[in-house]
C-alpha positions as CSV (number, residue, x, y, z in Angstrom):
1,M,-8.5,12.5,-0.3
2,S,-10.4,11.4,-3.4
3,E,-12.9,8.6,-3.4
4,L,-12.5,5.8,-5.9
5,F,-15.0,3.7,-7.8
6,E,-14.7,-0.1,-7.4
7,H,-16.1,-2.8,-9.7
8,K,-15.0,-6.4,-10.0
9,G,-11.8,-5.7,-8.1
10,Y,-10.8,-2.8,-10.3
11,F,-10.6,0.8,-9.1
12,G,-11.3,4.0,-11.0
13,S,-10.8,7.7,-10.5
14,A,-13.2,10.6,-10.7
15,E,-11.8,14.0,-11.9
16,V,-13.4,17.2,-13.0
17,D,-12.3,18.2,-16.5
18,M,-12.7,22.0,-16.4
19,R,-11.5,22.5,-20.0
20,R,-14.1,20.2,-21.5
21,G,-16.8,20.7,-18.9
22,C,-17.3,17.1,-17.9
23,L,-16.2,14.5,-15.4
24,S,-13.6,11.9,-16.4
25,G,-11.7,9.1,-14.9
26,Q,-9.3,6.2,-15.5
27,I,-9.1,2.6,-14.4
28,L,-6.3,2.7,-11.9
29,F,-3.4,0.3,-10.9
30,I,-3.1,-1.4,-14.3
31,E,-0.7,-0.6,-17.1
32,D,-3.4,-0.6,-19.8
33,I,-5.0,2.9,-20.2
34,M,-8.7,2.7,-19.9
35,V,-10.6,6.1,-19.6
36,Y,-14.2,7.0,-19.3
37,E,-16.3,10.2,-19.1
38,G,-19.7,11.4,-17.8
39,K,-21.8,14.5,-17.4
40,T,-23.0,13.5,-13.9
41,L,-21.4,11.5,-11.1
42,E,-23.9,8.7,-11.6
43,N,-23.2,8.7,-15.3
44,L,-19.4,8.6,-14.7
45,K,-19.8,5.7,-12.3
46,A,-21.9,3.8,-14.9
47,N,-19.4,4.5,-17.6
48,F,-16.6,3.2,-15.2
49,K,-18.4,-0.1,-14.8
50,N,-18.9,-0.3,-18.5
51,A,-15.2,0.4,-19.1
52,V,-14.3,-2.4,-16.7
53,N,-16.8,-4.8,-18.3
54,N,-15.6,-3.9,-21.8
55,Y,-11.9,-4.3,-20.8
56,L,-12.6,-7.8,-19.4
57,E,-14.7,-8.8,-22.5
58,T,-12.0,-7.4,-24.9
59,C,-9.3,-9.4,-23.1
60,E,-11.4,-12.6,-23.3
61,T,-12.1,-12.0,-27.0
62,L,-8.3,-11.5,-27.7
63,G,-7.4,-14.6,-25.5
64,Q,-5.4,-12.4,-23.1
65,E,-5.3,-12.5,-19.4
66,P,-6.6,-9.1,-18.0
67,Q,-4.2,-7.3,-15.8
68,Q,-5.1,-7.5,-12.1
69,P,-4.9,-4.4,-10.0
70,Y,-2.8,-6.1,-7.3
71,S,-0.8,-9.3,-7.6
72,G,0.3,-9.5,-4.0
73,A,3.9,-9.0,-5.0
74,L,5.6,-5.6,-4.3
75,T,9.1,-4.7,-5.5
76,V,10.6,-1.9,-3.6
77,E,14.2,-0.6,-3.7
78,I,15.1,0.4,-0.2
79,G,18.9,0.8,-0.4
80,E,21.7,-1.3,0.9
81,D,21.7,-0.1,4.6
82,L,17.9,-0.5,5.1
83,H,18.1,-3.9,3.4
84,R,20.8,-5.0,5.7
85,E,19.0,-3.7,8.8
86,T,15.7,-5.3,7.7
87,T,17.4,-8.6,7.2
88,F,19.1,-8.3,10.6
89,Q,15.8,-7.4,12.4
90,A,14.0,-10.3,10.7
91,K,16.7,-12.7,11.8
92,I,16.6,-11.6,15.5
93,T,12.7,-11.9,15.5
94,S,12.9,-15.4,13.8
95,E,10.9,-14.2,10.8
96,S,11.5,-14.3,7.1
97,V,12.2,-11.0,5.5
98,D,8.8,-11.1,3.8
99,E,7.0,-11.7,7.1
100,Y,9.0,-8.9,8.8
101,V,8.2,-6.4,6.0
102,K,4.5,-7.4,5.9
103,K,4.2,-6.7,9.6
104,A,6.1,-3.4,9.3
105,I,3.9,-2.2,6.5
106,S,0.7,-3.4,8.3
107,N,1.7,-1.6,11.5
108,R,2.5,1.6,9.5
109,I,-0.8,1.5,7.6
110,G,-3.0,1.0,10.6
111,G,-2.2,-1.9,12.8
112,M,-0.6,0.2,15.5
113,G,-2.0,3.6,16.3
114,G,-2.7,5.8,19.2
115,E,-2.2,4.2,22.6
116,D,-0.6,1.0,21.2
117,Q,2.0,3.1,19.4
118,K,2.6,5.2,22.5
119,R,3.1,2.1,24.7
120,H,5.4,0.6,22.1
121,H,7.6,3.7,22.1
122,E,7.6,3.8,25.9
123,T,8.7,0.1,26.0
124,V,11.5,0.8,23.5
125,I,12.7,3.8,25.5
126,M,12.7,1.7,28.7
127,L,14.6,-1.1,27.1
128,V,17.2,1.3,25.8
129,I,17.6,2.7,29.3
130,I,17.9,-0.7,30.8
131,A,20.5,-1.7,28.2
132,A,22.5,1.4,28.8
133,L,22.5,0.7,32.6
134,I,23.7,-2.8,32.1
135,I,26.5,-1.6,29.9
136,L,27.5,1.0,32.4
137,F,27.3,-1.5,35.2
138,N,29.5,-4.0,33.3
139,L,32.0,-1.2,32.6
140,K,32.0,-0.6,36.4
141,I,31.0,3.1,35.8
142,L,28.0,2.6,38.1
């Protein structure tokens, strides 16, 4: 995993340019292409900060809004079946689709790990077994 620079809410990469014998990087997560170079890591980081500052100053001079790395909106195409299931699950949990998806992403990224996840899976398995027993009992198989 690579480390990222951060300055004023913007993130930048650090790469080794073997062909040119220097370090290089780019401001990430915006459409504008802003690159920087350096001979040392400290120099590269300073040039990243300068690139961010220059980008913001240029936008101000031109009267344009600088792009923000994250707007808080995320457009994802998930397919018809997953969309239907997501909408269904949100409805039965009395949540909006947005709330349901936010919780699902949060749990996947780090909200539920280790023992919590194991307990969750054990609970789901137990509920499935109970539901199956109820169905079998109602069908008078048991």
